[in-house]
All heavy atoms as a GROMACS GRO file, in nm:
protein
  579
    1MET      N    1  11.113  11.938  13.356
    1MET     CA    2  11.096  11.801  13.314
    1MET      C    3  11.038  11.800  13.172
    1MET      O    4  10.946  11.873  13.142
    1MET     CB    5  11.001  11.730  13.410
    1MET     CG    6  11.014  11.581  13.401
    1MET     SD    7  10.897  11.489  13.505
    1MET     CE    8  10.945  11.524  13.669
    2GLN      N    9  11.090  11.714  13.086
    2GLN     CA   10  11.040  11.704  12.950
    2GLN      C   11  10.908  11.630  12.947
    2GLN      O   12  10.875  11.557  13.038
    2GLN     CB   13  11.140  11.633  12.859
    2GLN     CG   14  11.270  11.710  12.841
    2GLN     CD   15  11.365  11.628  12.752
    2GLN    OE1   16  11.344  11.512  12.728
    2GLN    NE2   17  11.468  11.693  12.706
    3GLN      N   18  10.834  11.646  12.834
    3GLN     CA   19  10.704  11.580  12.821
    3GLN      C   20  10.714  11.429  12.838
    3GLN      O   21  10.634  11.369  12.906
    3GLN     CB   22  10.642  11.615  12.685
    3GLN     CG   23  10.508  11.549  12.660
    3GLN     CD   24  10.399  11.595  12.755
    3GLN    OE1   25  10.406  11.703  12.810
    3GLN    NE2   26  10.299  11.512  12.774
    4GLU      N   27  10.817  11.366  12.774
    4GLU     CA   28  10.831  11.221  12.784
    4GLU      C   29  10.853  11.178  12.928
    4GLU      O   30  10.799  11.079  12.973
    4GLU     CB   31  10.948  11.172  12.698
    4GLU     CG   32  10.918  11.174  12.551
    4GLU     CD   33  11.034  11.120  12.470
    4GLU    OE1   34  11.116  11.047  12.526
    4GLU    OE2   35  11.040  11.150  12.352
    5GLU      N   36  10.935  11.254  13.001
    5GLU     CA   37  10.961  11.220  13.140
    5GLU      C   38  10.835  11.235  13.223
    5GLU      O   39  10.808  11.154  13.311
    5GLU     CB   40  11.072  11.308  13.196
    5GLU     CG   41  11.208  11.279  13.133
    5GLU     CD   42  11.312  11.381  13.175
    5GLU    OE1   43  11.276  11.479  13.245
    5GLU    OE2   44  11.428  11.365  13.136
    6GLN      N   45  10.756  11.337  13.196
    6GLN     CA   46  10.632  11.358  13.269
    6GLN      C   47  10.537  11.242  13.244
    6GLN      O   48  10.474  11.191  13.334
    6GLN     CB   49  10.567  11.489  13.229
    6GLN     CG   50  10.640  11.610  13.279
    6GLN     CD   51  10.579  11.738  13.227
    6GLN    OE1   52  10.491  11.736  13.142
    6GLN    NE2   53  10.628  11.849  13.277
    7THR      N   54  10.525  11.201  13.117
    7THR     CA   55  10.437  11.091  13.081
    7THR      C   56  10.485  10.961  13.143
    7THR      O   57  10.405  10.882  13.194
    7THR     CB   58  10.428  11.076  12.928
    7THR    OG1   59  10.381  11.199  12.873
    7THR    CG2   60  10.333  10.965  12.889
    8ALA      N   61  10.615  10.936  13.140
    8ALA     CA   62  10.670  10.814  13.198
    8ALA      C   63  10.645  10.811  13.349
    8ALA      O   64  10.623  10.704  13.406
    8ALA     CB   65  10.820  10.804  13.168
    9ALA      N   66  10.646  10.927  13.412
    9ALA     CA   67  10.624  10.933  13.555
    9ALA      C   68  10.476  10.912  13.589
    9ALA      O   69  10.444  10.871  13.700
    9ALA     CB   70  10.669  11.067  13.610
   10ARG      N   71  10.387  10.937  13.494
   10ARG     CA   72  10.243  10.923  13.516
   10ARG      C   73  10.180  10.837  13.408
   10ARG      O   74  10.108  10.887  13.322
   10ARG     CB   75  10.177  11.060  13.516
   10ARG     CG   76  10.224  11.152  13.626
   10ARG     CD   77  10.160  11.287  13.615
   10ARG     NE   78  10.181  11.340  13.478
   10ARG     CZ   79  10.098  11.421  13.416
   10ARG    NH1   80   9.989  11.460  13.473
   10ARG    NH2   81  10.123  11.466  13.296
   11PRO      N   82  10.203  10.706  13.408
   11PRO     CA   83  10.147  10.622  13.301
   11PRO      C   84   9.996  10.626  13.297
   11PRO      O   85   9.937  10.607  13.191
   11PRO     CB   86  10.198  10.482  13.334
   11PRO     CG   87  10.254  10.489  13.470
   11PRO     CD   88  10.277  10.632  13.505
   12SER      N   89   9.929  10.655  13.407
   12SER     CA   90   9.783  10.662  13.405
   12SER      C   91   9.732  10.782  13.328
   12SER      O   92   9.614  10.790  13.296
   12SER     CB   93   9.728  10.663  13.548
   12SER     OG   94   9.774  10.778  13.614
   13ALA      N   95   9.821  10.877  13.296
   13ALA     CA   96   9.781  10.996  13.222
   13ALA      C   97   9.764  10.968  13.072
   13ALA      O   98   9.714  11.051  13.000
   13ALA     CB   99   9.884  11.107  13.242
   14LEU      N  100   9.806  10.849  13.028
   14LEU     CA  101   9.797  10.816  12.887
   14LEU      C  102   9.656  10.766  12.851
   14LEU      O  103   9.598  10.686  12.923
   14LEU     CB  104   9.897  10.706  12.850
   14LEU     CG  105  10.044  10.741  12.865
   14LEU    CD1  106  10.130  10.618  12.841
   14LEU    CD2  107  10.082  10.850  12.766
   15ASP      N  108   9.606  10.812  12.735
   15ASP     CA  109   9.484  10.753  12.683
   15ASP      C  110   9.523  10.626  12.607
   15ASP      O  111   9.641  10.590  12.603
   15ASP     CB  112   9.408  10.850  12.596
   15ASP     CG  113   9.487  10.896  12.473
   15ASP    OD1  114   9.600  10.850  12.452
   15ASP    OD2  115   9.433  10.979  12.398
   16LEU      N  116   9.427  10.558  12.551
   16LEU     CA  117   9.454  10.431  12.484
   16LEU      C  118   9.553  10.448  12.367
   16LEU      O  119   9.648  10.370  12.354
   16LEU     CB  120   9.324  10.369  12.433
   16LEU     CG  121   9.335  10.228  12.377
   16LEU    CD1  122   9.396  10.133  12.478
   16LEU    CD2  123   9.199  10.179  12.332
   17ALA      N  124   9.534  10.551  12.285
   17ALA     CA  125   9.625  10.575  12.173
   17ALA      C  126   9.766  10.609  12.223
   17ALA      O  127   9.865  10.563  12.166
   17ALA     CB  128   9.571  10.688  12.085
   18GLY      N  129   9.775  10.687  12.329
   18GLY     CA  130   9.905  10.721  12.385
   18GLY      C  131   9.976  10.598  12.442
   18GLY      O  132  10.098  10.582  12.426
   19PHE      N  133   9.900  10.511  12.507
   19PHE     CA  134   9.958  10.388  12.561
   19PHE      C  135  10.010  10.301  12.447
   19PHE      O  136  10.121  10.248  12.454
   19PHE     CB  137   9.854  10.311  12.642
   19PHE     CG  138   9.907  10.181  12.694
   19PHE    CD1  139   9.982  10.178  12.811
   19PHE    CD2  140   9.882  10.062  12.627
   19PHE    CE1  141  10.033  10.058  12.859
   19PHE    CE2  142   9.933   9.942  12.674
   19PHE     CZ  143  10.008   9.939  12.792
   20ALA      N  144   9.931  10.287  12.339
   20ALA     CA  145   9.972  10.205  12.225
   20ALA      C  146  10.099  10.264  12.162
   20ALA      O  147  10.191  10.189  12.126
   20ALA     CB  148   9.860  10.198  12.122
   21GLN      N  149  10.105  10.394  12.149
   21GLN     CA  150  10.223  10.459  12.092
   21GLN      C  151  10.345  10.432  12.179
   21GLN      O  152  10.454  10.399  12.129
   21GLN     CB  153  10.200  10.608  12.077
   21GLN     CG  154  10.316  10.682  12.017
   21GLN     CD  155  10.289  10.830  12.004
   21GLN    OE1  156  10.183  10.879  12.040
   21GLN    NE2  157  10.385  10.902  11.953
   22GLU      N  158  10.331  10.445  12.308
   22GLU     CA  159  10.443  10.419  12.399
   22GLU      C  160  10.487  10.274  12.392
   22GLU      O  161  10.606  10.243  12.395
   22GLU     CB  162  10.406  10.454  12.543
   22GLU     CG  163  10.430  10.597  12.580
   22GLU     CD  164  10.575  10.638  12.562
   22GLU    OE1  165  10.666  10.577  12.621
   22GLU    OE2  166  10.598  10.735  12.489
   23PHE      N  167  10.391  10.181  12.383
   23PHE     CA  168  10.424  10.040  12.374
   23PHE      C  169  10.508  10.014  12.249
   23PHE      O  170  10.613   9.948  12.258
   23PHE     CB  171  10.295   9.956  12.370
   23PHE     CG  172  10.323   9.811  12.345
   23PHE    CD1  173  10.358   9.728  12.449
   23PHE    CD2  174  10.316   9.757  12.217
   23PHE    CE1  175  10.385   9.593  12.427
   23PHE    CE2  176  10.342   9.623  12.194
   23PHE     CZ  177  10.378   9.540  12.299
   24LEU      N  178  10.464  10.063  12.135
   24LEU     CA  179  10.539  10.039  12.012
   24LEU      C  180  10.673  10.111  12.014
   24LEU      O  181  10.774  10.056  11.967
   24LEU     CB  182  10.457  10.083  11.890
   24LEU     CG  183  10.336   9.997  11.861
   24LEU    CD1  184  10.258  10.054  11.744
   24LEU    CD2  185  10.374   9.853  11.835
   25ARG      N  186  10.677  10.231  12.067
   25ARG     CA  187  10.801  10.306  12.072
   25ARG      C  188  10.908  10.232  12.152
   25ARG      O  189  11.026  10.235  12.119
   25ARG     CB  190  10.778  10.443  12.136
   25ARG     CG  191  10.897  10.536  12.134
   25ARG     CD  192  10.863  10.669  12.196
   25ARG     NE  193  10.853  10.663  12.340
   25ARG     CZ  194  10.956  10.667  12.425
   25ARG    NH1  195  11.077  10.675  12.379
   25ARG    NH2  196  10.936  10.664  12.555
   26ARG      N  197  10.866  10.158  12.253
   26ARG     CA  198  10.961  10.086  12.338
   26ARG      C  199  10.983   9.942  12.296
   26ARG      O  200  11.069   9.875  12.352
   26ARG     CB  201  10.909  10.088  12.482
   26ARG     CG  202  10.904  10.227  12.541
   26ARG     CD  203  10.832  10.226  12.672
   26ARG     NE  204  10.814  10.361  12.722
   26ARG     CZ  205  10.849  10.402  12.843
   26ARG    NH1  206  10.903  10.315  12.926
   26ARG    NH2  207  10.829  10.524  12.881
   27ASN      N  208  10.905   9.892  12.200
   27ASN     CA  209  10.912   9.752  12.159
   27ASN      C  210  11.025   9.731  12.058
   27ASN      O  211  11.022   9.782  11.947
   27ASN     CB  212  10.779   9.709  12.100
   27ASN     CG  213  10.775   9.562  12.072
   27ASN    OD1  214  10.842   9.514  11.981
   27ASN    ND2  215  10.696   9.490  12.149
   28ALA      N  216  11.127   9.656  12.098
   28ALA     CA  217  11.245   9.636  12.013
   28ALA      C  218  11.212   9.567  11.882
   28ALA      O  219  11.268   9.600  11.777
   28ALA     CB  220  11.351   9.556  12.088
   29ASP      N  221  11.119   9.470  11.884
   29ASP     CA  222  11.082   9.400  11.760
   29ASP      C  223  11.016   9.494  11.660
   29ASP      O  224  11.046   9.492  11.542
   29ASP     CB  225  10.989   9.282  11.789
   29ASP     CG  226  11.058   9.171  11.866
   29ASP    OD1  227  11.182   9.158  11.855
   29ASP    OD2  228  10.988   9.098  11.938
   30TYR      N  229  10.922   9.575  11.709
   30TYR     CA  230  10.855   9.672  11.622
   30TYR      C  231  10.955   9.772  11.564
   30TYR      O  232  10.955   9.799  11.443
   30TYR     CB  233  10.746   9.749  11.697
   30TYR     CG  234  10.687   9.861  11.617
   30TYR    CD1  235  10.589   9.837  11.523
   30TYR    CD2  236  10.732   9.992  11.635
   30TYR    CE1  237  10.537   9.939  11.446
   30TYR    CE2  238  10.681  10.096  11.559
   30TYR     CZ  239  10.582  10.069  11.465
   30TYR     OH  240  10.532  10.172  11.389
   31ARG      N  241  11.041   9.824  11.649
   31ARG     CA  242  11.140   9.922  11.604
   31ARG      C  243  11.233   9.863  11.498
   31ARG      O  244  11.266   9.928  11.399
   31ARG     CB  245  11.217   9.976  11.722
   31ARG     CG  246  11.128  10.064  11.808
   31ARG     CD  247  11.190  10.110  11.938
   31ARG     NE  248  11.331  10.138  11.927
   31ARG     CZ  249  11.415  10.130  12.030
   31ARG    NH1  250  11.371  10.093  12.148
   31ARG    NH2  251  11.542  10.156  12.016
   32ALA      N  252  11.274   9.737  11.515
   32ALA     CA  253  11.361   9.671  11.418
   32ALA      C  254  11.289   9.652  11.283
   32ALA      O  255  11.348   9.678  11.178
   32ALA     CB  256  11.410   9.537  11.471
   33GLN      N  257  11.163   9.609  11.288
   33GLN     CA  258  11.088   9.591  11.163
   33GLN      C  259  11.065   9.724  11.093
   33GLN      O  260  11.078   9.733  10.971
   33GLN     CB  261  10.954   9.524  11.192
   33GLN     CG  262  10.966   9.379  11.226
   33GLN     CD  263  10.832   9.314  11.255
   33GLN    OE1  264  10.727   9.369  11.224
   33GLN    NE2  265  10.837   9.198  11.316
   34TYR      N  266  11.031   9.827  11.169
   34TYR     CA  267  11.009   9.959  11.110
   34TYR      C  268  11.139  10.012  11.049
   34TYR      O  269  11.140  10.064  10.937
   34TYR     CB  270  10.956  10.056  11.216
   34TYR     CG  271  10.930  10.193  11.161
   34TYR    CD1  272  10.813  10.220  11.092
   34TYR    CD2  273  11.024  10.295  11.175
   34TYR    CE1  274  10.788  10.346  11.040
   34TYR    CE2  275  10.999  10.421  11.123
   34TYR     CZ  276  10.883  10.446  11.055
   34TYR     OH  277  10.858  10.570  11.002
   35ARG      N  278  11.249   9.999  11.122
   35ARG     CA  279  11.378  10.046  11.073
   35ARG      C  280  11.414   9.974  10.943
   35ARG      O  281  11.459  10.037  10.847
   35ARG     CB  282  11.484  10.023  11.182
   35ARG     CG  283  11.615  10.088  11.154
   35ARG     CD  284  11.712  10.081  11.272
   35ARG     NE  285  11.706   9.958  11.350
   35ARG     CZ  286  11.656   9.949  11.474
   35ARG    NH1  287  11.608  10.054  11.536
   35ARG    NH2  288  11.658   9.834  11.538
   36GLU      N  289  11.392   9.844  10.936
   36GLU     CA  290  11.423   9.767  10.816
   36GLU      C  291  11.334   9.811  10.699
   36GLU      O  292  11.382   9.825  10.586
   36GLU     CB  293  11.404   9.618  10.843
   36GLU     CG  294  11.451   9.529  10.731
   36GLU     CD  295  11.601   9.536  10.706
   36GLU    OE1  296  11.678   9.576  10.795
   36GLU    OE2  297  11.641   9.501  10.593
   37LEU      N  298  11.210   9.834  10.725
   37LEU     CA  299  11.118   9.879  10.620
   37LEU      C  300  11.161  10.015  10.566
   37LEU      O  301  11.161  10.039  10.445
   37LEU     CB  302  10.975   9.886  10.675
   37LEU     CG  303  10.867   9.929  10.575
   37LEU    CD1  304  10.852   9.823  10.466
   37LEU    CD2  305  10.736   9.949  10.649
   38MET      N  306  11.201  10.105  10.654
   38MET     CA  307  11.244  10.239  10.613
   38MET      C  308  11.381  10.236  10.545
   38MET      O  309  11.409  10.317  10.458
   38MET     CB  310  11.248  10.335  10.732
   38MET     CG  311  11.113  10.363  10.791
   38MET     SD  312  11.002  10.446  10.675
   38MET     CE  313  10.886  10.316  10.635
   39ARG      N  314  11.463  10.140  10.583
   39ARG     CA  315  11.598  10.131  10.525
   39ARG      C  316  11.593  10.086  10.380
   39ARG      O  317  11.673  10.129  10.298
   39ARG     CB  318  11.683  10.036  10.608
   39ARG     CG  319  11.827  10.031  10.565
   39ARG     CD  320  11.911   9.941  10.652
   39ARG     NE  321  11.913   9.997  10.787
   39ARG     CZ  322  11.913   9.925  10.900
   39ARG    NH1  323  11.911   9.793  10.892
   39ARG    NH2  324  11.915   9.982  11.017
   40HIS      N  325  11.501   9.996  10.347
   40HIS     CA  326  11.494   9.938  10.213
   40HIS      C  327  11.353   9.944  10.156
   40HIS      O  328  11.297   9.842  10.119
   40HIS     CB  329  11.540   9.792  10.215
   40HIS     CG  330  11.676   9.773  10.274
   40HIS    ND1  331  11.790   9.816  10.211
   40HIS    CD2  332  11.714   9.719  10.393
   40HIS    CE1  333  11.894   9.786  10.288
   40HIS    NE2  334  11.850   9.728  10.398
   41PRO      N  335  11.293  10.062  10.144
   41PRO     CA  336  11.154  10.068  10.097
   41PRO      C  337  11.138  10.021   9.952
   41PRO      O  338  11.039   9.959   9.917
   41PRO     CB  339  11.117  10.214  10.112
   41PRO     CG  340  11.246  10.288  10.114
   41PRO     CD  341  11.346  10.192  10.175
   42ALA      N  342  11.237  10.046   9.867
   42ALA     CA  343  11.227  10.006   9.726
   42ALA      C  344  11.250   9.856   9.708
   42ALA      O  345  11.210   9.800   9.606
   42ALA     CB  346  11.329  10.083   9.643
   43ASP      N  347  11.312   9.792   9.806
   43ASP     CA  348  11.339   9.650   9.796
   43ASP      C  349  11.222   9.564   9.837
   43ASP      O  350  11.226   9.442   9.822
   43ASP     CB  351  11.459   9.611   9.884
   43ASP     CG  352  11.588   9.674   9.836
   43ASP    OD1  353  11.591   9.722   9.722
   43ASP    OD2  354  11.683   9.674   9.913
   44SER      N  355  11.118   9.625   9.891
   44SER     CA  356  11.005   9.544   9.939
   44SER      C  357  10.940   9.472   9.822
   44SER      O  358  10.937   9.523   9.710
   44SER     CB  359  10.902   9.631  10.011
   44SER     OG  360  10.836   9.713   9.920
   45THR      N  361  10.891   9.354   9.846
   45THR     CA  362  10.831   9.273   9.740
   45THR      C  363  10.694   9.325   9.702
   45THR      O  364  10.639   9.283   9.603
   45THR     CB  365  10.819   9.125   9.785
   45THR    OG1  366  10.741   9.121   9.904
   45THR    CG2  367  10.956   9.066   9.808
   46SER      N  368  10.642   9.416   9.779
   46SER     CA  369  10.509   9.467   9.751
   46SER      C  370  10.501   9.613   9.794
   46SER      O  371  10.561   9.655   9.890
   46SER     CB  372  10.406   9.386   9.831
   46SER     OG  373  10.283   9.451   9.830
   47LEU      N  374  10.422   9.689   9.720
   47LEU     CA  375  10.397   9.826   9.761
   47LEU      C  376  10.310   9.829   9.886
   47LEU      O  377  10.297   9.933   9.949
   47LEU     CB  378  10.327   9.904   9.648
   47LEU     CG  379  10.411   9.925   9.523
   47LEU    CD1  380  10.326   9.992   9.415
   47LEU    CD2  381  10.532  10.012   9.554
   48MET      N  382  10.254   9.716   9.921
   48MET     CA  383  10.168   9.708  10.039
   48MET      C  384  10.246   9.676  10.166
   48MET      O  385  10.186   9.657  10.271
   48MET     CB  386  10.060   9.602  10.016
   48MET     CG  387   9.968   9.630   9.900
   48MET     SD  388   9.871   9.780   9.922
   48MET     CE  389   9.760   9.725  10.048
   49ALA      N  390  10.378   9.666  10.161
   49ALA     CA  391  10.459   9.627  10.278
   49ALA      C  392  10.428   9.712  10.400
   49ALA      O  393  10.414   9.656  10.511
   49ALA     CB  394  10.606   9.629  10.243
   50PRO      N  395  10.419   9.845  10.391
   50PRO     CA  396  10.386   9.922  10.512
   50PRO      C  397  10.250   9.886  10.569
   50PRO      O  398  10.235   9.879  10.691
   50PRO     CB  399  10.388  10.067  10.462
   50PRO     CG  400  10.475  10.066  10.341
   50PRO     CD  401  10.450   9.932  10.277
   51GLU      N  402  10.152   9.861  10.484
   51GLU     CA  403  10.020   9.824  10.531
   51GLU      C  404  10.021   9.687  10.599
   51GLU      O  405   9.954   9.665  10.699
   51GLU     CB  406   9.918   9.824  10.416
   51GLU     CG  407   9.881   9.964  10.369
   51GLU     CD  408   9.984  10.026  10.274
   51GLU    OE1  409  10.081   9.956  10.236
   51GLU    OE2  410   9.968  10.144  10.241
   52VAL      N  411  10.099   9.595  10.543
   52VAL     CA  412  10.110   9.461  10.602
   52VAL      C  413  10.173   9.471  10.740
   52VAL      O  414  10.125   9.410  10.837
   52VAL     CB  415  10.192   9.368  10.511
   52VAL    CG1  416  10.223   9.236  10.580
   52VAL    CG2  417  10.117   9.342  10.380
   53MET      N  418  10.278   9.549  10.752
   53MET     CA  419  10.343   9.566  10.882
   53MET      C  420  10.247   9.632  10.981
   53MET      O  421  10.236   9.590  11.097
   53MET     CB  422  10.470   9.649  10.870
   53MET     CG  423  10.540   9.664  11.002
   53MET     SD  424  10.678   9.776  10.993
   53MET     CE  425  10.706   9.802  11.168
   54ALA      N  426  10.177   9.735  10.937
   54ALA     CA  427  10.083   9.804  11.025
   54ALA      C  428   9.976   9.708  11.076
   54ALA      O  429   9.943   9.706  11.195
   54ALA     CB  430  10.018   9.921  10.952
   55ARG      N  431   9.921   9.626  10.985
   55ARG     CA  432   9.821   9.528  11.026
   55ARG      C  433   9.877   9.427  11.125
   55ARG      O  434   9.810   9.388  11.221
   55ARG     CB  435   9.766   9.456  10.903
   55ARG     CG  436   9.618   9.474  10.890
   55ARG     CD  437   9.559   9.408  10.768
   55ARG     NE  438   9.595   9.480  10.648
   55ARG     CZ  439   9.654   9.427  10.542
   55ARG    NH1  440   9.680   9.300  10.538
   55ARG    NH2  441   9.685   9.500  10.437
   56ARG      N  442  10.002   9.386  11.101
   56ARG     CA  443  10.067   9.287  11.190
   56ARG      C  444  10.072   9.341  11.333
   56ARG      O  445  10.061   9.265  11.429
   56ARG     CB  446  10.208   9.260  11.138
   56ARG     CG  447  10.283   9.155  11.219
   56ARG     CD  448  10.421   9.130  11.163
   56ARG     NE  449  10.414   9.088  11.025
   56ARG     CZ  450  10.495   9.133  10.927
   56ARG    NH1  451  10.590   9.218  10.954
   56ARG    NH2  452  10.483   9.091  10.805
   57TRP      N  453  10.091   9.471  11.347
   57TRP     CA  454  10.103   9.531  11.480
   57TRP      C  455   9.971   9.590  11.529
   57TRP      O  456   9.966   9.655  11.632
   57TRP     CB  457  10.212   9.636  11.480
   57TRP     CG  458  10.347   9.572  11.476
   57TRP    CD1  459  10.423   9.548  11.366
   57TRP    CD2  460  10.419   9.519  11.586
   57TRP    NE1  461  10.538   9.483  11.403
   57TRP    CE2  462  10.538   9.464  11.536
   57TRP    CE3  463  10.394   9.511  11.722
   57TRP    CZ2  464  10.633   9.404  11.619
   57TRP    CZ3  465  10.488   9.451  11.804
   57TRP    CH2  466  10.605   9.398  11.752
   58GLY      N  467   9.864   9.568  11.454
   58GLY     CA  468   9.733   9.614  11.498
   58GLY      C  469   9.706   9.762  11.476
   58GLY      O  470   9.621   9.820  11.541
   59LEU      N  471   9.780   9.822  11.384
   59LEU     CA  472   9.763   9.964  11.357
   59LEU      C  473   9.662   9.984  11.245
   59LEU      O  474   9.652   9.904  11.152
   59LEU     CB  475   9.896  10.026  11.314
   59LEU     CG  476  10.009  10.012  11.414
   59LEU    CD1  477  10.138  10.065  11.353
   59LEU    CD2  478   9.976  10.084  11.542
   60SER      N  479   9.589  10.093  11.252
   60SER     CA  480   9.500  10.131  11.143
   60SER      C  481   9.502  10.283  11.133
   60SER      O  482   9.521  10.352  11.231
   60SER     CB  483   9.359  10.081  11.166
   60SER     OG  484   9.303  10.141  11.279
   61PHE      N  485   9.487  10.329  11.012
   61PHE     CA  486   9.492  10.472  10.986
   61PHE      C  487   9.366  10.508  10.907
   61PHE      O  488   9.369  10.514  10.786
   61PHE     CB  489   9.619  10.508  10.909
   61PHE     CG  490   9.743  10.463  10.979
   61PHE    CD1  491   9.806  10.345  10.941
   61PHE    CD2  492   9.796  10.536  11.083
   61PHE    CE1  493   9.920  10.302  11.008
   61PHE    CE2  494   9.909  10.494  11.150
   61PHE     CZ  495   9.971  10.377  11.112
   62PRO      N  496   9.256  10.530  10.977
   62PRO     CA  497   9.131  10.558  10.908
   62PRO      C  498   9.131  10.698  10.848
   62PRO      O  499   9.099  10.796  10.914
   62PRO     CB  500   9.025  10.544  11.018
   62PRO     CG  501   9.100  10.571  11.145
   62PRO     CD  502   9.241  10.527  11.121
   63VAL      N  503   9.169  10.705  10.724
   63VAL     CA  504   9.173  10.832  10.653
   63VAL      C  505   9.078  10.825  10.535
   63VAL      O  506   9.079  10.727  10.460
   63VAL     CB  507   9.316  10.862  10.603
   63VAL    CG1  508   9.319  10.991  10.523
   63VAL    CG2  509   9.412  10.869  10.721
   64ARG      N  510   8.998  10.925  10.522
   64ARG     CA  511   8.905  10.929  10.409
   64ARG      C  512   8.982  10.964  10.282
   64ARG      O  513   9.074  11.046  10.286
   64ARG     CB  514   8.796  11.031  10.436
   64ARG     CG  515   8.708  10.992  10.552
   64ARG     CD  516   8.612  11.098  10.588
   64ARG     NE  517   8.527  11.132  10.474
   64ARG     CZ  518   8.438  11.226  10.476
   64ARG    NH1  519   8.419  11.297  10.584
   64ARG    NH2  520   8.364  11.252  10.371
   65PRO      N  521   8.941  10.909  10.169
   65PRO     CA  522   9.005  10.948  10.041
   65PRO      C  523   8.993  11.096  10.018
   65PRO      O  524   8.896  11.160  10.060
   65PRO     CB  525   8.926  10.868   9.937
   65PRO     CG  526   8.862  10.758  10.012
   65PRO     CD  527   8.840  10.808  10.152
   66ARG      N  528   9.091  11.153   9.951
   66ARG     CA  529   9.094  11.298   9.927
   66ARG      C  530   8.967  11.350   9.863
   66ARG      O  531   8.919  11.455   9.897
   66ARG     CB  532   9.212  11.329   9.836
   66ARG     CG  533   9.307  11.419   9.896
   66ARG     CD  534   9.416  11.453   9.800
   66ARG     NE  535   9.531  11.475   9.885
   66ARG     CZ  536   9.644  11.514   9.844
   66ARG    NH1  537   9.666  11.532   9.717
   66ARG    NH2  538   9.743  11.533   9.927
   67ARG      N  539   8.916  11.278   9.767
   67ARG     CA  540   8.798  11.327   9.695
   67ARG      C  541   8.676  11.336   9.782
   67ARG      O  542   8.582  11.408   9.753
   67ARG     CB  543   8.772  11.242   9.571
   67ARG     CG  544   8.747  11.099   9.599
   67ARG     CD  545   8.744  11.020   9.466
   67ARG     NE  546   8.780  10.882   9.488
   67ARG     CZ  547   8.692  10.786   9.510
   67ARG    NH1  548   8.565  10.813   9.510
   67ARG    NH2  549   8.734  10.663   9.528
   68LEU      N  550   8.676  11.265   9.896
   68LEU     CA  551   8.561  11.269   9.986
   68LEU      C  552   8.580  11.370  10.100
   68LEU      O  553   8.484  11.402  10.170
   68LEU     CB  554   8.538  11.130  10.048
   68LEU     CG  555   8.498  11.022   9.950
   68LEU    CD1  556   8.482  10.890  10.024
   68LEU    CD2  557   8.370  11.056   9.876
   69ARG      N  558   8.700  11.421  10.118
   69ARG     CA  559   8.725  11.518  10.224
   69ARG      C  560   8.660  11.652  10.189
   69ARG      O  561   8.650  11.689  10.075
   69ARG     CB  562   8.874  11.539  10.244
   69ARG     CG  563   8.944  11.423  10.303
   69ARG     CD  564   9.087  11.456  10.324
   69ARG     NE  565   9.162  11.334  10.344
   69ARG     CZ  566   9.290  11.324  10.336
   69ARG    NH1  567   9.364  11.429  10.311
   69ARG    NH2  568   9.350  11.210  10.353
   70ARG      N  569   8.623  11.723  10.292
   70ARG     CA  570   8.566  11.857  10.270
   70ARG      C  571   8.651  11.959  10.336
   70ARG      O  572   8.714  11.948  10.426
   70ARG     CB  573   8.426  11.863  10.325
   70ARG     CG  574   8.336  11.774  10.246
   70ARG     CD  575   8.196  11.781  10.304
   70ARG     NE  576   8.117  11.684  10.234
   70ARG     CZ  577   8.007  11.714  10.170
   70ARG    NH1  578   7.965  11.839  10.165
   70ARG    NH2  579   7.938  11.621  10.111
   0.00000   0.00000   0.00000
């Protein structure tokens, strides 16, 4: 059995991040918006378009700036 099949068979095995990932992966609206963003990245009216989409779907990517990483 593949990993996806195992996870689908045991939804309680997902942590919160895994559940959120599965939700978005299966959500047709999210997938369509992501596909459109990736299809025309240069056409976006703002360089912030990926961040706007991420915020719309409740995503955050807490990454420290490079100069602060050790």
